[in-house]
C-alpha positions as CSV (number, residue, x, y, z in Angstrom):
1,X,80.5,130.8,100.4
2,X,83.9,131.0,99.4
3,X,85.2,130.0,96.0
4,X,86.2,126.4,95.1
5,X,90.0,126.2,95.2
6,X,90.3,123.3,92.7
7,X,88.8,125.5,89.9
8,X,91.0,128.0,88.1
9,X,89.8,131.1,87.0
10,X,89.3,130.0,83.2
11,X,87.1,127.0,84.9
12,X,89.7,124.1,84.5
13,X,90.4,121.8,87.1
14,X,93.8,122.4,88.9
15,X,95.9,121.1,91.9
16,X,96.0,123.8,94.5
17,X,99.6,125.3,95.0
18,X,100.3,124.7,98.6
19,X,103.6,125.5,98.8
20,X,103.4,128.9,100.4
21,X,101.6,127.5,103.2
22,X,103.4,126.7,106.6
23,X,103.8,123.0,107.8
24,X,101.6,122.2,110.6
25,X,100.2,119.3,112.5
26,X,97.2,118.1,111.2
27,X,94.3,115.5,111.9
28,X,91.0,114.4,110.5
29,X,88.7,111.8,111.8
30,X,86.0,110.3,109.7
31,X,83.4,107.8,110.2
32,X,80.8,105.3,108.4
33,X,78.9,102.2,109.0
34,X,77.7,99.1,107.5
35,X,74.2,97.7,108.2
36,X,73.8,94.3,108.0
37,X,71.3,91.3,109.0
38,X,71.7,90.3,112.6
39,X,72.8,86.8,111.4
40,X,75.8,88.5,109.4
41,X,76.7,90.4,112.3
42,X,77.0,87.3,114.4
43,X,79.0,85.6,111.8
44,X,81.7,88.3,112.0
45,X,81.8,88.4,115.5
46,X,82.3,85.0,115.7
47,X,85.1,84.9,113.1
48,X,83.5,82.5,110.8
49,X,83.2,84.3,107.4
50,X,84.5,82.3,104.6
51,X,86.8,84.9,103.4
52,X,88.5,85.1,106.9
53,X,88.9,87.8,109.6
54,X,86.6,90.4,108.4
55,X,87.5,93.2,110.9
56,X,91.2,92.4,110.5
57,X,91.2,92.6,106.9
58,X,89.1,95.7,106.8
59,X,91.2,97.5,109.0
60,X,94.3,96.9,106.7
61,X,92.4,97.8,103.9
62,X,91.4,101.1,105.3
63,X,95.0,101.8,106.4
64,X,96.2,101.0,102.8
65,X,93.5,103.6,101.3
66,X,94.5,106.6,103.4
67,X,98.2,105.8,102.1
68,X,97.1,105.7,98.7
69,X,94.4,108.4,98.8
70,X,96.3,110.8,96.3
71,X,95.9,108.0,93.5
72,X,92.3,107.4,93.9
73,X,90.8,110.9,94.3
74,X,92.1,113.5,91.5
75,X,93.9,116.5,92.6
76,X,94.5,115.4,96.1
77,X,98.4,115.7,97.1
78,X,100.5,112.9,98.0
79,X,101.1,113.2,101.6
80,X,103.5,112.1,104.2
81,X,101.1,110.5,106.8
82,X,102.6,110.2,110.1
83,X,99.8,108.1,111.5
84,X,96.5,106.3,110.8
85,X,94.2,104.2,113.0
86,X,91.0,102.3,112.1
87,X,88.8,101.1,114.5
88,X,85.7,98.7,114.0
89,X,83.1,98.0,116.4
90,X,80.3,96.0,116.3
91,X,76.6,97.2,117.2
92,X,73.8,94.8,118.0
93,X,71.4,97.5,118.6
94,X,71.5,98.7,115.0
95,X,72.7,95.5,113.5
96,X,75.8,97.4,112.1
97,X,79.7,97.6,112.0
98,X,80.9,101.3,113.0
99,X,84.1,102.3,111.2
100,X,86.2,105.3,112.6
101,X,89.6,106.4,111.0
102,X,91.9,108.8,112.5
103,X,94.9,110.2,110.1
104,X,97.8,112.2,111.0
105,X,100.5,114.3,109.0
106,X,102.6,117.1,109.6
107,X,102.6,119.1,106.2
108,X,100.9,121.9,104.3
109,X,97.5,120.6,103.5
110,X,94.9,118.4,105.6
111,X,94.2,115.0,105.7
112,X,90.4,114.9,105.6
113,X,90.2,113.0,102.2
114,X,92.5,110.5,103.7
115,X,90.3,109.8,106.6
116,X,87.1,109.7,104.6
117,X,88.9,107.3,101.8
118,X,89.9,104.9,104.8
119,X,86.5,104.7,106.0
120,X,85.1,104.2,102.7
121,X,87.5,101.4,101.7
122,X,87.1,99.7,105.1
123,X,83.2,99.5,104.7
124,X,83.5,98.3,101.1
125,X,85.9,95.8,102.4
126,X,83.5,94.6,104.9
127,X,80.7,94.1,102.1
128,X,83.2,92.3,99.7
129,X,84.0,89.7,102.7
130,X,80.4,88.9,103.3
131,X,78.4,89.7,100.4
132,X,78.0,85.8,100.0
133,X,75.7,85.7,102.8
134,X,74.1,89.3,102.8
135,X,73.8,91.3,99.5
136,X,71.3,93.6,101.3
137,X,74.1,95.4,103.1
138,X,74.2,99.2,103.0
139,X,77.3,101.8,103.6
140,X,75.7,104.6,105.2
141,X,76.5,108.0,107.1
142,X,80.3,108.3,105.8
143,X,81.1,111.8,107.0
144,X,84.1,114.0,108.4
145,X,83.6,114.1,112.1
146,X,86.8,116.7,112.8
147,X,89.7,118.0,111.2
148,X,92.6,120.1,113.4
149,X,95.4,122.0,111.9
150,X,96.3,124.6,109.1
151,X,95.0,128.1,108.9
152,X,91.2,127.3,109.1
153,X,92.2,125.7,112.7
154,X,89.9,123.1,114.3
155,X,86.2,122.2,112.9
156,X,83.9,119.6,114.6
157,X,80.9,118.2,113.0
158,X,77.3,119.0,114.6
159,X,76.1,115.8,115.9
160,X,73.9,113.7,113.6
161,X,70.4,114.2,113.4
162,X,68.5,111.5,115.6
163,X,66.4,109.1,113.4
164,X,63.0,110.0,112.5
165,X,60.2,107.8,114.1
166,X,57.4,106.3,112.3
167,X,54.0,107.5,113.0
168,X,51.5,104.9,114.7
169,X,48.0,104.8,113.2
170,X,46.7,106.7,110.3
171,X,48.9,109.5,108.8
172,X,47.0,112.5,107.6
């Protein structure tokens, strides 16, 4: 395992100096989901939430969050983001809203934290907008899917583990 880059030799936290790194095109994609009751999903689909357009507001919140990541996460560099896309889809089979964020920059450090922050804040916004009708929602599976650019090159996550099935009958 490599050493942690945000820890100085004396053990103190530090912001990594990226000034010697070359500027390259960098992208990151993250995902997450909000599980909710089927009735809540139907409310979102119909556009009948009392607070307004749940998906539209969550999309804007995710974009804004990506742009402000350095203000929220200690030791993150302020970046000149060149593109952010937040996509939301409704999934009846799992009664959830899936959120995917893609972030781009041309710079000296990556945008993984920006993509993860965009997903997290979009999910929190969905929760906030419909919590009056469904406080039992869960925010799940927030993770980095892929990143490209920089010295470490491209990386892609392994597919998620399939859900475990409950055993029928008596257990041992």
